[in-house]
C-alpha positions as CSV (number, residue, x, y, z in Angstrom):
1,X,21.3,60.8,-47.3
2,X,20.1,63.5,-45.0
3,X,23.1,65.0,-45.1
4,X,22.9,65.7,-48.5
5,X,19.1,67.0,-47.9
6,X,20.4,69.4,-45.3
7,X,23.1,70.8,-48.4
8,X,20.0,71.7,-50.7
9,X,18.1,73.3,-47.9
10,X,21.0,75.2,-46.7
11,X,21.9,76.5,-50.3
12,X,25.4,75.4,-50.9
13,X,24.5,72.2,-53.0
14,X,22.4,72.6,-56.1
15,X,20.2,69.5,-56.5
16,X,17.4,68.0,-55.8
17,X,16.0,64.3,-54.3
18,X,13.1,63.1,-56.6
19,X,13.2,59.5,-55.2
20,X,15.1,57.8,-52.3
21,X,15.3,54.0,-52.8
22,X,15.9,51.4,-49.7
23,X,17.7,48.3,-49.8
24,X,16.5,47.4,-46.7
25,X,13.0,47.4,-45.1
26,X,13.4,48.1,-41.8
27,X,16.3,50.2,-41.9
28,X,16.2,54.0,-40.2
29,X,17.0,55.6,-43.3
30,X,13.5,55.4,-44.3
31,X,12.0,56.6,-42.1
32,X,14.3,59.5,-41.8
33,X,13.6,60.0,-45.7
34,X,9.9,60.7,-45.6
35,X,10.2,63.0,-42.4
36,X,12.4,65.5,-44.4
37,X,9.6,65.2,-46.7
38,X,11.6,62.8,-49.7
39,X,9.5,60.1,-51.5
40,X,11.0,57.2,-49.7
41,X,10.2,53.2,-51.3
42,X,11.7,50.6,-49.9
43,X,12.8,48.1,-52.8
44,X,14.3,44.2,-51.0
45,X,16.2,42.5,-53.0
46,X,14.5,39.3,-52.2
47,X,11.9,40.3,-53.8
48,X,13.6,39.8,-57.0
49,X,14.8,35.9,-58.8
50,X,17.8,38.0,-59.7
51,X,20.3,40.4,-59.7
52,X,19.7,41.3,-62.9
53,X,15.3,42.0,-62.3
54,X,16.5,43.5,-59.4
55,X,18.9,46.0,-61.0
56,X,16.3,46.4,-63.8
57,X,13.9,47.3,-61.2
58,X,16.1,50.0,-59.9
59,X,16.9,51.7,-62.8
60,X,13.6,51.7,-64.0
61,X,12.6,53.7,-61.1
62,X,15.4,56.0,-61.8
63,X,14.4,56.1,-65.7
64,X,10.5,57.3,-64.8
65,X,11.4,60.2,-63.0
66,X,14.6,61.3,-64.6
67,X,17.2,61.5,-62.4
68,X,19.9,62.5,-63.4
69,X,22.9,60.9,-60.9
70,X,22.1,57.8,-58.5
71,X,23.9,58.2,-55.4
72,X,24.5,55.6,-53.5
73,X,24.8,56.3,-49.8
74,X,24.1,53.2,-47.6
75,X,22.9,51.0,-50.7
76,X,24.8,47.6,-49.4
77,X,22.7,45.4,-52.8
78,X,24.2,44.7,-56.0
79,X,23.4,46.0,-58.4
80,X,24.1,45.7,-62.4
81,X,24.5,49.2,-63.8
82,X,22.9,49.6,-67.7
83,X,24.9,51.0,-70.1
84,X,22.3,54.8,-70.0
85,X,23.2,54.9,-66.2
86,X,27.4,54.5,-67.2
87,X,29.3,57.2,-65.2
88,X,25.7,58.3,-63.8
89,X,26.4,56.3,-60.2
90,X,28.0,57.6,-57.8
91,X,29.1,55.6,-54.6
92,X,30.8,56.4,-51.4
93,X,32.8,54.1,-49.8
94,X,34.9,54.4,-46.1
95,X,38.0,54.0,-47.5
96,X,40.7,55.2,-49.0
97,X,40.6,52.7,-52.2
98,X,42.0,50.9,-53.7
99,X,42.9,49.3,-49.6
100,X,40.3,47.7,-47.8
101,X,37.3,47.8,-50.4
102,X,35.4,44.8,-52.8
103,X,33.4,42.6,-51.9
104,X,32.9,42.2,-48.2
105,X,34.1,45.4,-47.0
106,X,31.6,47.7,-45.5
107,X,30.3,49.3,-42.1
108,X,32.8,48.9,-39.2
109,X,34.5,46.0,-41.0
110,X,36.3,48.2,-43.7
111,X,37.6,50.4,-40.1
112,X,38.5,47.2,-37.8
113,X,40.8,45.5,-41.0
114,X,42.2,48.9,-41.2
115,X,43.5,49.1,-37.4
116,X,44.6,45.7,-37.5
117,X,46.6,45.9,-40.6
118,X,48.1,49.3,-38.5
119,X,47.6,52.3,-41.1
120,X,47.8,55.5,-40.2
121,X,46.0,57.0,-42.4
122,X,42.1,56.2,-43.4
123,X,39.2,58.3,-44.9
124,X,36.6,58.0,-47.8
125,X,36.2,58.0,-51.1
126,X,33.6,59.3,-53.6
127,X,33.5,56.7,-57.0
128,X,31.6,56.5,-59.9
129,X,29.9,53.4,-59.7
130,X,30.4,50.6,-62.5
131,X,29.7,46.4,-62.5
132,X,32.8,46.2,-60.1
133,X,33.0,46.3,-55.7
134,X,34.9,49.4,-55.9
135,X,36.3,49.8,-58.8
136,X,35.2,52.9,-60.2
137,X,36.8,56.1,-61.5
138,X,37.4,58.0,-58.0
139,X,36.1,61.6,-57.9
140,X,37.0,62.7,-54.1
141,X,39.0,61.1,-51.6
142,X,39.6,62.5,-48.3
143,X,41.8,61.5,-45.5
144,X,42.3,60.8,-41.9
145,X,44.8,60.8,-39.3
146,X,43.9,57.1,-37.1
147,X,44.7,58.0,-33.9
148,X,46.4,55.4,-32.5
149,X,44.1,53.4,-29.8
150,X,41.0,53.7,-32.0
151,X,38.2,51.1,-31.7
152,X,36.3,50.5,-35.3
153,X,33.5,52.7,-34.0
154,X,35.8,56.0,-33.7
155,X,37.6,55.4,-37.0
156,X,34.0,55.1,-38.5
157,X,33.1,58.6,-36.8
158,X,36.1,60.4,-38.1
159,X,35.6,59.1,-41.7
160,X,31.6,60.1,-41.2
161,X,32.5,63.6,-41.2
162,X,34.5,63.6,-44.0
163,X,32.2,61.6,-45.6
164,X,29.6,64.5,-44.9
165,X,31.6,66.6,-46.9
166,X,33.1,64.6,-49.8
167,X,29.8,63.6,-50.8
168,X,28.2,67.1,-52.0
169,X,31.8,67.6,-53.1
170,X,32.0,65.0,-55.2
171,X,27.9,65.9,-56.4
172,X,29.1,69.2,-57.2
173,X,32.5,68.3,-59.5
174,X,29.7,65.9,-62.0
175,X,27.5,68.6,-62.0
176,X,30.1,71.1,-63.2
177,X,30.5,69.5,-66.4
178,X,34.3,69.8,-66.4
179,X,34.9,66.2,-64.9
180,X,36.5,64.5,-67.5
181,X,37.2,61.2,-67.7
182,X,40.4,59.8,-68.5
183,X,40.6,55.5,-68.4
184,X,40.3,55.4,-64.5
185,X,40.7,58.9,-63.7
186,X,38.5,62.0,-63.6
187,X,40.0,65.1,-64.0
188,X,38.4,68.2,-63.3
189,X,38.9,70.1,-66.6
190,X,39.3,74.3,-65.9
191,X,36.9,76.8,-66.0
192,X,36.3,78.0,-69.9
């Protein structure tokens, strides 16, 4: 979130952040968002009786703010994406999907699994979120070589560096109007 705010501030990303929703009340992101001058509201899953009512609250707030694109960044709660937000919700995952993705794969768990499996390359994926974990069409992937003897924390830092470039690039591609979805493929069309 702060990376995106910084990119907007320096002019390298043409966007605005009308609202930040936090899925936890005690996360550092709330203070960071507010310190950056952003409107931030905690919205806790436990305050709702179902995924559907929680999701309704999330997307009602997006509609109230006339949000064009929802960018999930560290929002670890499951939401059901309504039809009017199909292909308007982005997620970033700290692996090269489909590897080490799906329910339960988040944070250092992803990096630990990659190291334990012995893969030589990992990275990050920005994709359209749909109503399955880590499933929608992939927009951008960035790879990193995994150094021998890397710890999950070291791999997380390497991947995070790539995430900082990948997320703004994915937003630029969506905003360009040239991103075409063909099944599970997101294809950039040439300038006309």
